[in-house]
Structures are given as structure tokens and as C-alpha cells.
N, C-alpha and C positions, 0 to 999 in steps of 0.2 A: 615215799609217804603215801597210800593209797587212801581215797575217801572222801576225794571231792566232791566229787557229782553223783557216784553211786555208793546205794548202801553195799554193804557187804553182802546181801544175799545177793543181790544184781551181780556185784562183779564176781561171784563166786558161779552164778549161769553162766556170766560172758566168759569165764576163766574155762570155763566145763564146755562151749561152743567153741574155743579156739583150740581144744584139744580133738575134737572128732574132724572126720573129713566136712570143709562144707567151703560153697565156692568162695574162691578167689574176692570176691567182689563184698561179700561180708567178713572173711577173715581180715581183711584190710579196716573197715569199718572197727570192728570188735578191739584191733590191735589198736585203732588209732583212740579210741573211748576210754580203753585200758591206760593209755599213754598220759590223755588227758585228766584222767581220776588218778595218774601218780603225781600231778603236779605241773606237767609239762605243758608250756605256752603254745599254741593253733601254731606257730610258724616252726617251733621247734621240731612237731609231732608231722608237719609239713615236709620239713628237709628229711628228717629220717625214713619217712613213708614214700616220699617223691607223690606226692597229692599236694593242691593248691592250699593254702592257708586257710583260704573262705570256706575249702571243703572241709577240714580239720572243723573248722567254729560251727560249722551245719550238724555235725556229729555230735557234737555237744549238747546243741540244741535239741536236737532226736532222744 
């Protein structure tokens, strides 16, 4: 399920960014935001992406 925090247009833009060659830090942030938008908890995103849960929460705020 998607659409919890992103509009369809925002999600499409981020998916396009993921498909391009981007720096790994940007790629990680986009990946986290997409997972959060799918309804994943920050803790689950953190575990999957090997980042801190607080970092995942910060990405959601951005």
C-alpha cells in the first residue's frame, strides 16, 4: 500500500530518481521515504536499510 505520506506525483518522481544513477546517500533516503510511504514503521525501515530509526523518522519529516 502506498500513498501514506506522498502524493502520486511525488512518489512517481522519487521512483524516477531511484532508477537514475544517484549518489548512494540520496538513493538511501529515497528508498527509506518510499518504504515509509508504503506504511513501513521507521524501525522496520531502519532494520532493512541498516540505518538508525531516528534517521528514518527524520527522512519522513523532510
